[in-house]
N, C-alpha and C positions, 0 to 999 in steps of 0.2 A: 567461395564456399557457401553452401546453402545452410539454413538453420539446422536441419537434421544432421548434416555432416559435422557441424561445429559441436553439437551436443555429443555425438558419438566420439569425436576427438577428445573432448574434455572428460567424458566418462572413462575412455580407455587410458588417458593420461592419469586420472585419479586412481584407477585400478592398478596401474604400474607403480605409482608413488606410494599409495596408502595400503594397497592390498584389499582383498575382497571383504574382509571383516570390518576393517576400519572405514572403508569407503561407504559401506552400508550404514554404519553408525553416523558418519559425517553427513550423509544425505538426509538422515532422519533429523539431525540437529538443524540443518538448513531448512528443511520443510517446516519444522515447528517455528523457527524464527520468521519465516515468510508468512506463516499463518498469523502470528502475533502482530507482525507489521501491518498486515491487511486489516486485522481487527481494530488496531489502534487508528489506522487511517480512516476507516469507516466511522468510528466514534468521533474523531476529530471533525470530520466533514459534517456529521449530523449535529454536533454541538455548534459549529460555526454557522450552519444554516439556521438553527433555532435562534441563535443570538441575532443574526441579521434580520430574520423575520420579526423578532421581538422589537428591534429598533424601528423597523418599518411601521409596525402597528403602533408603536409609541409615537412616532412622528405623525401619523394620521390622526390619532386621538387628540393631539394638541394643536391641530390645524396648521402645523408647520409644513414646509415643502417636503415632499417624499424624497427618499434617497434616489439618486440617479442610477439607472440600470447600467449605464456606461462605465461607472467607476468600479 
């Protein structure tokens, strides 16, 4: 099955199980949850990057060895 065929299959199955009105509502809830997840993921990544950059700068200012890029 290709990706487009799988999506069509799940939408058709959802339409049969939920009906057109509830399927539309459910897809809206899923889209909002996905958007929140992506927003939280971006915030977490930026916070983690800022923390790691702060630690690297802190290590350089005290003349201690830098954090290894391999870890």
